[in-house]
C-alpha positions, 0 to 999 in steps of 0.5 A, a space after each residue: 499499499 502507498 505509504 502517507 506520512 501520518 502527523 508526528 504529533 496529532 494533538 498539534 494539527 488543530 487545523 485540520 479536522 479528523 473528526 468523523 461522525 456517527 452518522 458517516 460511518 455505516 457499521 452498528 458497532 462503529 457507532 455504539 463505539 461513537 457514542 460511547 467514546 465521542 464528543 461534540 464537533 465538526 464532521 470533517 466527511 459531512 461537516 455536521 455539528 454532531 457526535 464524532 471521534 477523531 479518526 487519526 487519534 483514536 487507537 481504538 476506532 482504527 483498531 475497528 476500523 481496519 479489522 472490518 476491512 479485513 472482515 468484508 474485504 479480500 486480501 486481492 481488494 486492499 493490498 492490490 489497490 494503492 491507497 487511492 484506488 482502495 478509498 474510492 472502493 470506499 467510497 462506493 455502497 460498503 457496510 463500514 462507510 459513507 464518503 460524500 461526492 467531493 468531500 477530502 477523503 484524507 482521513 479516510 486514507 489514514 485509516 486505511 494506512 493501517 495495515 488490517 489485522 492478520 487474523 490467525 485466518 486459514 489460506 483462501 488468505 485472498 476471501 473476506 474473513 466473513 467468507 470463512 465462516 464458523 467452524 462452530 457453526 458449520 458443526 451445529 447446522 450439520 449435527 442438527 441435520 442429524 441427530 436429536 435436537 436435544 443431543 445437539 444442544 447438550 453437546 455445544 452448551 458449554 461451547 456456547 456459554 462463554 459466548 452468551 454471557 459475553 454479550 448478556 445485558 442489562 441494559 434495554 432502556 426503553 421508557 415503553 415497549 410496543 406491540 401489535 396485532 392485526 384485527 379489532 373488537 366490534 362494540 356497539 354503541 348506544 345513539 340514543 334513548 330509543 335504542 338506537 345501536 351504532 357499531 364501532 371498534 376499538 383495539 384489542 386489549 390487556 390478555 387479547 393484546 398480550 402474548 398468546 396461551 400456548 394452546 395457541 402460539 405459533 413458531 417463531 424466530 425465538 419460539 418452537 409452536 405451543 412456546 409462548 413468548 411476548 415479543 415487543 419493538 422500542 416503537 409503533 411503526 416497528 411493531 407494525 411493521 413485525 405484524 406485516 399488516 395489508 392495505 385496509 386492515 385495522 391492527 390493534 397498538 397495545 404498550 408494554 412495561 418491561 421489568 428491571 434487571 433481566 438478563 437480554 442476549 444483545 444481538 443487536 451490536 457487540 464490541 469489536 475489541 473484544 473480539 482482536 486480541 487472539 484466534 479463539 476470539 475472531 472467532 467468536 465474533 464470527 460466531 456472534 455475527 452469524 447470531 445476529 444475522 439470523 434474526 436479522 435477516 428477513 426470511 419468507 414464508 416458503 421457507 420451511 422449517 426456516 427458524 430453526 437456526 435462530 430457535 437453536 440459538 434461542 434454547 441455548 440462552 434460556 439454558 445460559 439464564 437469559 430472560 430474552 433478547 433483543 435484536 434489530 428489525 428486518 423489516 424497519 429500523 426498530 428493536 425488537 424484544 422477545 421475553 421467554 417468560 411473559 410476566 416480565 413485562 405490564 401490559 399498560 391501561 388506558 394506552 392502547 390503539 388502533 389504526 388502520 393501515 392506508 398504503 403499503 411502502 417497500 423496499 427493493 433493489 435491481 439486481 447486477 451480476 457481473 462477471 468481473 465484479 466480486 461483489 452484488 451490486 445493486 440500485 434501490 429504490 422505494 416505492 410507497 
C-alpha cells in the first residue's frame, strides 16, 4: 500500500479536522463506539455538527476500522490497490463508512493506512474473513440435520456459554415497548334512549394483545410451536411492520413496561475490541455475527423449517440464564425484544391504540451480476 506520513503530533494538528461523525459510519458497532467515546464536533466528511471521534488520534477506532476491512474485504482488494484506489472502493456501497461525493478523503486514507489486522486466518487468505464462516456453526448445522435436537443442544451448551454470557446485558432501557396485532374488537354503542345502536371498532386490550397462550402459540424466530414468548418493539412503527399488515387492515397496538434487571442477550451490536486479541476471540466474533444475522435477515414464508437456526440460538441462551433477547428488526428501523417469561412485562391500561393501514411501502433493488465484479451491486428504490 502507498505510504502516507501521519502527523507526528496529532494534538498539534488543530488546523486539520480528522473528526468523523456517527452518521457517516455505517457499521452498528462503530456507531455504538462513537456514542460511548465521541464528543460534539464538526464532521470532516459531512460537515455537520454531531457526535464525532478523531479518526487519526483514536486508536480504538483505527483498530475497529482495520478489523472490519479484513472482515469484509479480501487481501486482493485492499493489498493490490493503491491507497487512493482503495479509498475509492470505500466510496462505493459498503457496510463500513459513507463518503459523500466531493469531500476531502484524507481522513479515510489515514484510516486505511493501518495494515488490516492479520487475524489468524486459514487459506485461502485472499477471501474476506467473513466468507470463511465459523467452523463451529457449520458443525452445529450438520449435527442438527443428523442428530436429535436435545442431543445437539447439550453437546454445544458448554462451548457456547462464554460467548452468550459475554453478550448478556441489562441495558435495554426504553420507557415503553409496543406490541401489535392485526384485527380489532367490534362493539355497539347506544345512540339514544330509543335503543338505536352504532357499531364501533376498538383495539384489543389486556390479554388479547399480550402473548398468546401456549395452546395458540405458533412458531416464530425465537419460539417453537406451543411455546409462548412476548414479542415487543421499541416503536409503534416497528411493531406494526413486524405483523406485516396489508392496506385496509386494522391493527391494535398495546403498550408495555418491561421489568428492570433482566438479563437480555444483545444481538444488536457488540464491542469489536473484545475480539481482536487471539484466534478464538475472532471465531467468537464471527459466530456472534452469524447469530445476529439469523435474527436480522428477512425470511420468506415459503422456506420450510425456516426458524430452526434462530430457535436453537434462543434455546441455548435460555439455558445460559438469559431472560430474553433483542435484535434489530428486519422490516423496520427499530429493535425487537423477546421475553421468555411473559410476566416480565406489564400491560399499560388506557394507552391502547387502533390504526388503519392506508398504504404499504416496500424497498427493492435491481440486482446486477457482473462477471468482473466480485460483489453484488444494486440500485435501491423505495416505492410507497
